[in-house]
C-alpha positions, 0 to 999 in steps of 0.5 A: 802909180796906181795902174801897175800897182793894183793894191793901191786903190787911189792917190791924192796929191795935196798942195796947200799953197793953191788949196788944191787936191789932185786925185787919180782923175782930176783937180779939185779945190780943197773945199769941193773935194769929196773925201772930207776926212782926208781934207781934215787930216791934211789941213787940221792935223799937225805933223807931230801927230801925223806919223809918216808911213802909218796906215790909217784904216778908213772908209773913203767916199767915192767920186760921183758916178762910181758903182760903190758909195765907199771903199775900205782902204788904209791911207798913208800920208807922205809929206816932206815939208811943213811951216813953223806951225806944223802945217803940212805944205804938201803931201801925197796920199796913198789909199791902199785897198783893204781888199788886197790885205784881206785876200792875202790873209785869206790865201794864207789861211785857205786850208783853215777856212774850211774848218770854221777858222777865222783870222782878223786884225784889230787895232789898239782901239778894238776896231777891225781893220781886216776881216773875211767879211768886208762889211765888218771893216772898222766895226768895234769889238772892244766889248766882245768878251772873247776878244777882251783878253787879246786887247787887254794883253800886255804880252806881244803874243799868246794863246787861250781857250774861250767860247765863241757863239757857244763853241769852244775856240782856240784864240791865238794872237800876235802883236805888231808894235809898229802898226799897233795892230793885233793879228788874231786867229779864231780856231774851233777847238775840235779843228785845232786838235783834230791832228792830235786826235788823229795821231792819238788814234793812230798811236792807239791802233799801232799799240793794240796791233803790236799787243795782239801780234805779240800775244799771237806770237807768244802763243805760237812760240809757247806751243812750239816750245811745249810740244817736245815736253808734252810728248815726253810727258805723255810717253812717260805716263804711258810707260808708268800707267796709273802709277805715273799719274801726276799729283794734283797741282803739279805742272809738267816739269815738276812731274818729269822731275819726280818721275826721273827721280823715281826711276833713278831711285828704282834703278839704284834699288835694283 
């Protein structure tokens, strides 16, 4: 089972009748088994308080001769039968490697890690069950001010702003009712809104470009439209001499209107 499924760290088989546990390597008497916590769970926990297929985050000790002293795992206890008192007759224990979940989350958030973002998973007691730093596994953060709103929230998901290590962050979370875990994303405010700022800058540059091109084309168009009127006005001024000088404040169209009206009056008089 463990060889093809690399996400399974180790497996135990428990038999209450012979008080023995088989791990991935050998047989043990229950009293001699190195994982004392799982022994307590198997021998003292009643089935009514031991939900099946529910992950239990744990730090398990390793057998003698291992390179590490403990491993971070999620333990699943699978059992079929129990006696009238609720004691488990036998069970299969699967220890899923917590590193597998951490690497899976890291691969999904690979792009955001570079900007200082962090994705962590906490249970309903405030213990970290997944973090980019394995050393923080099962560290309690219930008293952290920045995560207090997440742990106390009644809503299954939400987003709010808070300061973390003196920096403004966007904190988003989503809850799993089955696992009673909360998946929390911590993203620096500057990184979260960098795309918005970039789009805003692009929009501003585009609008300014349209405005400048509009002004340029309007100047060119006005000059092109003014040239015939300017040439006509200039010609009339030359013909009329000093008498044809426009009054102060008159524009070209007003001047031409008065000039033509004067010419018509003179023609009629003549």
